[in-house]
N, C-alpha and C positions, 0 to 999 in steps of 0.2 A: 771584396764586398761579400757580406754574409748572404748565404743562400738559404732560402726556406726549403726544408726537406719535406717532400710530398709522398703520399701513398695514393694509388688510384684504385677505387673499388667499383668494379664493373668495366670490362675492357671492350665491350662492343659498342655499336652505334656511335653516338656523339663523342664519346671519349676517344675512340679509335680514329674517327674521321676528322675531328676538329680540335678537341681540348688538348690531347697529347701532342699533336703537331704544333699547336700554338705554344704549349709549354716549352717545347724544344727550341723555340726561337728566343727564349728568355735567358739572360745571364744571371737572373736573380733567384732562380729556383732550381731544384734538382729532384727528379723522380727517383725515389729510392726503391719502391716496391709497387707491384701491381697485383691485383687479385681478380679472379673471375671463377665462377663455379665450373666453367669449362676450362680446365687447366691448360689444354692445348692453346686456347685463345690467350690466356694469361702469359704463357711462355712465349708465344709469337710476339705479343706486345712488349714483353720484357726485352727481347732481342732488338726490336724496332726502336725502343727509346733508351736502351742502354741502362736499364734499371739493374739493381743488384739482385733483387729477389722477385720470384713469381709464386703466387699461392693460389689455392683453390678455396680457402676459407678466410673470412674476415678476421677471425680470431688470430690466425697466424700473422697476418699483416699488422694488426694492432699491437702485437708483442714487440715489434721493432721500435726500440726506444728512440732512435734518432728521428723518426717521422714526427713532424710537428703538425701537419695538416693533411686531411684527406679530401679528395674530390670524389663524391658519390654520384655515379651516373648509372643507376640501376632502375628497374621498373618501379613505378611509384608505390606499389603495394609493399615493397621491400624497405622503403625509406625509414619508417618509424623504428623498426627493430635495429636496423644498421646504425641509425643515429644514436640510439640508446647505448650501443656497444662502443661506438667511436667516442662519444662524449665521456663515457665512464673511463675510457682509456686516456682521457685528457688530450685528445686530438681536436684541433680546430677543424671546422667542417664547411666546405663549399658544396652545397647540395643542389643538384639539378632541379629545375622547376618541373611541375608544381611541387611544393614542399611535401604535401600529403594528399590523401584521397579527397579531402575536403578541408575547409578552413578550421574546423575543430581539431582535426589531426595535425594541421599545420601549427596551431596554437600549442598543442602538446609537445611537438618537436621543439618549438622555441623554448618552452618551459624547461625541458630536459637540458638543453644547452646552457641556459641561464643558471640552473641549479649546479651544473658541473663547472661553470666558469669558463666555457669555451666559446669562441666566436662562431657564429653561424651566418654564412652568406648564401644568397640565392642565385641560381644560374640564369640571371637576366642579362646575358651577354650583349643584347642589343642596345643596352644603355651606353656601351662603349663605342658605338658607331660614331664616326667623326661628325657626320651630318646631324645626328641626334644631339650630340654634345653642343654643336653650334646652335641648333634650334633652341635648346634649353637656355643658352646664353642670351639669345635674341629676345626671348619671351621675358626672361628675368629683367632685362634692361629696358623693357617697355617698347621695344621696336614695333611689335605688332599691335600695341595698345591693349585694350581689354579683350581677353579671349571670349568669343561668343559662340564658336562652333568648332567641333573637331570630328574628323572621320579617319578611320583606318580600315584597311583591307589586306588580308594575308591569306593566301591559298596555296594548295599543293594537290598532288594526285596521290591518293593513298588507297589503293584497291584492296579487296578482301584477300587475306592471307591466313594460312593455318597457323595456329598457336601464336598469334600476335597479341601481346598483352595490351597494346594501345587500343585494340578493337574490342576489349572486354571491360565493361564499366567497373566491375568489381576489382579489377587489377589496375586500372588507369584513373578511375574517378570521373572520366568523361571523354568526349571525342574532340571535334574540331575546336570547340570553345575552350576546352581545357588545355589542349596542346598548342593551338595557334592564338586563340583569342586572349589568352593570359599574357602573352608578350605585348599585345596591342594595349591591353588595359594598363600594363605597367609603363609602357612608353608614354602614353598620354598623361598618366599621373606624374611621371618623371619630368617631362619637359614643361608641363604647365604648372605643376605644384598643386593641382586641384584634384579633389577626390569626389567620387560619385555619392550622391545622396539618395537617388531613386533609380531603379533599374526595371526594365521590362525586356523580354526576349522572345524570339522564335528559334526553334531548332528541330531537327529531325533527320530522317534518312531520305534523300532524294534519289540517289543512285545506288549506293551500296547497302547491303542488308545486315551489316554487323551490328554488334550490341551497343554501339555508341553513335552519336549523331555524326553525319558526314557533312553537315552544314548548319551554321548557326549565326544569328544576328542579335546584337545587343544594342539597346538604346538607353543612354544614361543621361540624367540631369546632374551636372557637376555642381560643386558647392557654391559657385558664383552665379549659378543659373544657366550656364552654357549648356548647349545640347551636344551630345556626343554619340556617334554611331560607329559600331564595330562589326565587321563582316568577316567570317571565318569559314573556309571550305576545304574539305578533303577530296572534293570531286571535280577539281579543275586541273587539266593537264599541266604538268610543270612547264612545258614549252609555251603555254598560254598564260601562265601565272605572272601577274604584275602586282607587286605590293604597293600600297599607297598609304601615305600619312599626310593629312591636310589639317592645318590649324588656321582658323580665320579669326581676325581681330578687328578692332575699330580703326586701326591704322594700316591694315594690309593683310596679306595671307602668305603662308609658307606651304608649298606643295612638294612633297618628297616622294620619289619613285624608286622602288627596289632597294630601299634602305632597311626594310624589315627583312633581314636576311642573315645567313650564317657568315656572310662575307662583308667586309667594310667597303662600301661603294655606293652606287646609285646616282641619282640626280636630284638637285635641290633648286627649286624655283622660288624666289622671294620677290613679291610684288608689294610695293608700298604706295600709299596715297595719303593726301592731306585729309585728316579726319575732321577738319573744320570746314570742308567744302560744303557749299549750299546744296540743297536738293536739286537733282538733275532729272527733270521730267522725261528727257530723252533716253535716260539710262545708258549713256554711251560708255562702253567698257574700255576706257583708255587709262591704263595705269600711268601714274605720274612718275614712278621710279621703279625700275627693275634692277635689283642688286645681283652682282655676281658673288657667289659664295665659294671661297677657297679654303680648303682644309688639306691636311696630310693624312692619308689613309694608313691603316695598320691592320694587325690581326686582332679581331675582337676577343678571342680566347686568351691570347697572350696578355692583353691589357686587363682582362678580367682576373686572371690568375695573379698577375703582378700586383694589382690593386689590393686583392685579398691578402697577399703576402705582406704588403706594406702595413696593412691594418694589424696583422699578427705581430709585426715588429714594433707596434706602438704608435705608428703614424696616424694622423687624423686625415683619413681619406674617405671619400664618399662612395662606398660600395653598397650593393643591394642587400639590405638587411632582412631579418626575419619578418618584421612588421610589413615590409613591402610585399613579401610573398603572401603573407596572411591577408592583406588588403585585397590583392588580386584574386585570391580564392574566395573571399567574401563576395566579390562581384560575380564570379562564376556560380557560386552557390545560389545567389539571388537570381541569376539568370535561369538556372534550372528550375528553381521554385516558381518563377514567373511563368515558365512554360507549362508546368503542371497545374498551377492554380489560375492561369489566364488572367493575371492582374499585375499591376505595378508593385514592386517590392521596395520598401525603404531599407537603406543600408545603414 
C-alpha cells in the first residue's frame, strides 16, 4: 500500500500530544521530517516518531522532495507565511484551525493554495468523532425531522501564562470563541448542513485579565430559521468541564455529552417521538422511543490524517476544506463585530 509522505511543521502542543501519536497508528502514511524553531524539540520529536530528519527552519523541510504533504500546527500568526512557502514548494497542506487571524486572511490562504494547485485541509478533527458521524447520518436521513434548535458548550481551564500566544489577540485572532467556539460552529454546520444567516454575541473577561476573551456566547439564526446557541469558556476547571451538543427536531432530539473532545468517546442519547401527535395540554415528558446508539471508536487524528491522505491520492473523500474554515471564521468575525457594535450581524 502506498504511503503518503508527511512533514510536520511545529512540534509542540497539539502536534506532539495528539497528531503525531495519531499518525503513528496509521499504516497509510509516513512522517519523513519534523521542524520546529526549537531544534531540541524537533530532534526529540524526530526520535519519538522515527522520522528521517529534524530541522529548525521550514525552508529545510520543504526542500525534501519525497514529502507530499505537511501538517502545520504553529501559532495562528505564522500560518499565512508558512502556507505561502509550503504551497510554493508544491506540498499539500493540512492546517490547524483557525486558518488565519480572521476570515479575510483565511480567504487569502485559500487563494494561495488554489493558485499553486495544492490541497488545503482544516484541522477540524472533531468531525471524525464516531458519534458526530452518526449524528450527521441520522439528521440527513430525517430521523430527527426538521431541525429547530441546536446548542453546544465547550469549556476548559486556561489560566494566565507568560509569553502565551493564545492569550494575545494580535497573535491568535481571539480567545475562547476563536479557539473553542470555532469547533462548535463547524460541528453544527457539519451535522446539520445548515449555515448561519444572522449572528449576535457576548464575550469578555470574567476571570482572567489577558488580552483575549475568557468567555463568549454566540446566538445564530440558521438558514432554515432554526435557533442555535454556542457557549465557550476558558474559565471552567477541566475537572468540571462537560461538553454538550444538542440538536432538537420535529421528531426528536439528540443529546451528546463529552464528544467535543480531543478523544473519540462520550455519550449519545437519542429520543424519538411521533411528530403527528396531537397537542398535550399536560405536557407529559414521556418519550415514545429511546434509541441505543452503537459505534466503533477510534483515534480522531488518525482518521483526520488518513482522510486527507486519501484525498491527496485522488479519492473522493469528505474532509474539512478551506471553505469550511472560512465559514467558521466569518461567524467568529461577526460575533466579535456584534460585541463591539451591540447589534445583530448578517453573515
